N, C-alpha and C positions, 0 to 999 in steps of 0.2 A: 658448589652446586646450590647451596642454600642462598648464597648471595645472588647467583644468577636468577633463581626463582623470584627472589624479592625484586630484582631489577625489572623483570618482565611484568610482575604484578603492578609495580609502580607505573610502568609505561601504559598498561591496560587501563589503570584508573585515570590517568591523565587523558588518554584517548577518549574514554567514555565521558568524562567531564566535558571535554571540548565538544564532542558530538551532541551532548545534551544541551549545551549552550546554543549551538547552531540550531537545533530543533526548536528550542524555546523561542529564539528570534524569528524563526520561520513561521511558527504557529501564532505568535503574538507580536505583530508589527509594533515597533517602538512608538511610544506616544510622547516621550519626553524629548529633550534635545536642547541645543544652544543656538541662539540667534547669531549668525555669523556677522551681522551688522553691515552687510553690503549696502551700498547706496543705490536705491532704485532710481532709474533715469527715465523710465517711460511706463505707461500703463498698458494693460492688455488690449484695451480698445485702440489706443494709439498705435500699437504694434499691428493690429488687424487692419487699421486704416492705411498702413504702408503697402498692403497687398493689392495687386491687380488680378482680377479673376482670370483663371486659366494660365497664369504666368508664375514664374518663380522669382523670389526676391532674395538674393544673397546678402546677408547682413554683414557689413564691414566696419561697423562702429562698435564702440564699447558700451552697448546698451544692456541694461539689466531690468528685468521685470520680477515681480514677486507676487505670488498667489497662494491659495490654499487648494489642495487636491480635493475636488468634489466628487470624483468618480475614478476608481482604479480597476484593475483587471482581476480582482479576487474572485468574482463570480463567473468569469469567462465571457462576459458580454462585451468587453473591450479586449483587444489583443495587442500586446507590446505597445501600450499607450495608456495615458491617463489624461484627465481633464483638469486643467488648472484655471482658477477663477480669482479675480480681485473685485473691487467694488465697481469696476467699469464694465466687466464682461468676462467671458471665458474662452479658452482655446484648447484644442487637443494637442498633446505633446507625444510624438512618436519616439520610442525608446527601444534600443536593441537589447532588452532584457525580458525574458519570460518571467511571469509571476513577479512583476515589478512592484506589486503592492507591498512586498516585504520591505522595500526601501521607501516607497512613496505611497503610503496608505491614505485613505480618506482622512481629512483633517490635518494632514501634515503640511506645514508651510514650506514652500520651495522657492528659492531664487533661481533664475535662469540667466546665465551669462550668454548673451545672444550673438556675440561676435563670432562669425564663422558658421552660424546656423543658417537655415533656409526657411522661408515662409512659402507655403504653397496651398493648394486646395484640392480636395477630392470631391468632385461634383458640387462645388461651391462651399464645402465645409473647410474652413481655414484651419491649417495645421502648422506646427513647427516641426521641422525635421533636420537631419544632419547633413544630407547631401542629395544630389539629383542622381538617381540610379540610371543604369545604362538603358533601361526600357522607358525612361522618361518619367518614372514615378518618383515620389518623394521618399527617400530612404530615412531610416530611423537615426536617432542620435547615437553614435557609437562611443564617442569620448565622453561618457556620462559624467565622470568625476570632474572633467574640465568645464562642463556647462551647467550641470544641475547640482545645486548646493542645498542640502537639507537644512531646515531650520527647526523651530519648535513645533510641537503638536498644538493645534488650535482647537481641537475638539470637533465633534460632528458638525459638518456644514449645515447652515440653516437655509431652507429653500425660500424662494420668493413666491408668495401666494398670488396667483393670477387666474384668469378665466381663459378658456380656449379662444374666445372671440377677440381677446386682446393680445394674443401671442404675436410676435413679430420677429424678423430676422435679427433684431438687436438682442433678443433673448437667447440666441443660439450660443451654446457653450455654458449656460447657466443652469442652476438647479431650481426647478419649478415645482410648486405644489398646486394641484387642481382639486377642488372639493366638489362633492356631489356629481360624480361622473360614473359612467358604466362602460364596460366593453360591449360592443355590438355583436361581435363574433364569439359567442360562448359555445361550449361543447367540445372545443378542441384544446390544443396545447399552445404555449407561447411561441414555439418554433418546432421545426422538424429535427428532433434529436437523433432519429435513426439514420437519416441521410445527412445530418449535420448541415441542413439548409436553413437560412434565415427566413423569417416570416413577418408579415405586417398584420396588425390587428387595429381596427378602428376603435378609438376611444371617443365617447360622446358625453356632452353634458345634457341636462334635462331640457334644453332648448334645441337639441339636435345639432349643435355645432360639433364638428368632428376634427380629430387630429390623429395621425398615424402613430402607432407604437411598434417599433421594430426590435426584434430579438434574434440574436445569433443562435445558430444551431449548436454551437459549442458552449452556450451558457449552461451553467449547472442546473438551472431551472427550466431549460428548454422543454422538457417533457412534462412539466407540471401543468395541470388543467387551468385554463384561463378563469380568473375570478368571475363568478356569476352574479355577484351582488353589486351594490353601489357603495360609494364612499370616497375616500381620499387616495389620490395617486400622486406619487413623487417621481420625477425623472429628470434626466439631463436632456435639454432640448438640442436637437441636432437638425441637419437639413440634408436633403438629397436633391440637387438641382433647385427647382422652385418650391419643393414640398418640405414643410416642416415635419419632423418626426421625433418622437421621444425614444430614449434608451433607458431601460430599467437597470439600476445598480444591483439590486437583489429584491426578493419578494417581500422583505420587510417594508419596502416602499409602496407596496400595493395593499392598502387597508380598505378592501372593498367587499365586506361581508354584510353590509346593511341592506335595507330594502332598495330595490332598483327604482329608477325614476317612474313615477306613476302619472299623475295628472300634471301635464305641462302645457304651456300655451304655444302651439306651433306657429302662431302668428306674431310672436314677439319680434319686434323690429321690422315687420312687414305691414305695409299699408294696403289693405284689400280695397279695390275700387271696382265699381260697376260703371261703365261708360256707355255713351251712345254709339260710338264707333271707334275703331282702332286703325290708325294709319301711321305705321312705324318704319322709318328708314335707318334708325340707329346712328344717324350722323352726329348726334350730340355726345356720343361715347368717346372715351379716351383709349387710345390704342394700348392693348396689353393689360387692361384692367378687368376685374370681374364685373359682369354686366349688372348694373343697378339702374332701373327705371321705375319711377313711381307707379305702383300698382301691379308691377310684374313680380313673379316669384322665380328665384334662381336657387335651386335646391339640390344638394348632393345627397343621394340616397346611399351610394357605396363609394368609398374613397372620399376625397376632399375637394376634388376639382369641380369648378363651376363653369357655366357658359361665360365667355369673355367677349369684350369688344375687341375686334381686330381691324386693322386698316391696311389697305393696299391700293396704291395709285390714287389716293385721295378719297376712296370709298370706304366707309366704315360699315361693318356688319357684325352679326353675332356668330361666334364659332365655338364648337365643342370638339375636343380631341383627347385621346388617351396617349398621344405621342409623348414619350419620355416619362410617362406616369409610372410610379412604382407600387401602386396599390394592387392587391390581388385582382380586384374587379373595380370597374368604374361605372357608375350610373348617375346621370345628372339630368335634371328637368328644367326647362324654361317654360313658364306658364304665363299666358296673357292675362290682363285684367278681365273681369266678367263683362258680358254684354247680353242684354235681354233679346233673345232671338225672336224674329218675326217670320212671316211667310216669305220674306225676300232676303233673308240673311245669307251672305256669301263670304267665303274665305278665299284669299289668294296670297301667294308669297313666292319668292324665288329661293332655290336651294343650289348649293354647289358642294363638290367634294374634292379632296386631294389625296393622292397616295392611297388609292383604294385597296383595302384587303378585307373589308366586311361591310355589310349593310348595317351600320351602327345607329342610324337615326330613324325614328318612326314618329308619326303625328297622331294625336289623340284629342278627343273632345270629352268633357265631363260636365255634368249638371250639379254635382255636389262637392266640388273642390273647395277646401278651406285650408290653404297654406301648405299642407303636407300632401304631396302626390301619392304617397303610399296609403293614405287613408281614403282616397277618392275612388269612385268607380269610373273607368275610362272605356270609351268605345273608339275603335280605330277610325281614322279619317282616310277615305279613299282619295289619294292624290298622286301626282307625278313628282318623283324625287330624283335628284342626281344619283347616279349609280355607277356600276363598274364600267359601263361603256361611255360614260360622260368624260370628256377631257378634263384634266385638272383645272379647277377654278372657273370652268364655264358655268354660267347661271342657267338654271332650268326652271321654267315657269310651272307652277303647280297645277294650273288650270283654275277655272272658276268653280269653286266647290260649294254645292248647294247644301245649306244647313237648315233649310226651312222646316225639316222634320222636328226640330227642337223648338218650334214657335211656342211662345209663352213661358219658356224656361230661361234662366240665366245660365249661360255657357261660358266655358273657358277653353282655350286651345293649348295643349301641352306638347312641347317638342322634347322627346326623350332620346338621350344618347347613352349607349352602353359600349364599353370597350375594355381592352386589356393592353396596357403598355408593352411595346415590344412584340406584340402578337396581333391583336385586333385593334388597330389605332388609326383608322381612317379619320381624316379631319372633315367635319361637316359644317357648312355655313348656311345661314338663312338671312334674307334681306327683303325689304320692301313688302312688308306684311300689311294686308288690309283685312279688316273684319267689319263689314258694314251691312246695314239693313236696306 
């Protein structure tokens, strides 16, 4: 009996020791390791260049990339995935392991044997997966040990310092630091933790350039209050269709408890002009680009979408729409240069709409506008606009609008568009605008 008791005691000790080791590994992801010495054959950017938007590319060559994990799933803001980056760029890796940060934590160098894997995208965000699922989506890498080879710990990744205005699609998948920024939407939380819904928040610099920050409702900081101060923000840049958006790794990356932006110049990068008359047909614009005309102001108040040049049938015009926009709300203004009104000042233009579901465009006049439409006093302009009964794309004349009541004052005309993607997203167009005395 004594020997039997000693045997069970020995087994218990061994079991407890084994469980303790497992727990320690789980709580403290390994930071050491050995470089397997695999030969890297391609860079992450070269791999991304192999991808065609909206399609899948099955890799059949013995290609190998190497990178450092810059974001893992420890906080819950990523799910069954991590972001791998090298000196050329970054890419999301889908993996069939929950809490994969135990094996692939931030700072861990990882080699990826690509033969047999698939490159795809989710709304333009390029990803590496293991297979094409029956529903047409990109499935996770299942044979993890065959494709993902852990190397040494390289330490905490260092972000690249940039500004919002210089962000581009080339930065997607990389770790970015923004200084002197604020959240515009304070008073709430980063996401809806109760219903586990993701949310977007606008991040702004002191020149009012904005970019989206998206947080999963499953993130462990989803229910934390949004930082109300200003300071430094670090995040991994991602994208959803045409929109850039950041994901936060954890709240240590949000050091924003300093004074918020105070006195900034809203006219930075804008050339204010007062002209004798305006006769604009937008024909010098390039299709699909944000509208830039000397003296005009194109300003996003909510979200990041601006008025754009669009072309159809050889005709170029200005267009605003919330279609496929993922911001909670969209508000964007297109404002003309100033003109000194007289007793004979008249405004006219043409408008068109498509896929009507709301009256999203209104027209306004201001006598105190200086670059930022939220700081000006606006009066509505009584005019005829394309609406629900107007056939898609048919141009409607505004009428000759008498503005002589503003004689002696410098005025601007503002075209305001508001909408919500997937709900209130009528497209509005304007063309052939004249403002003459």
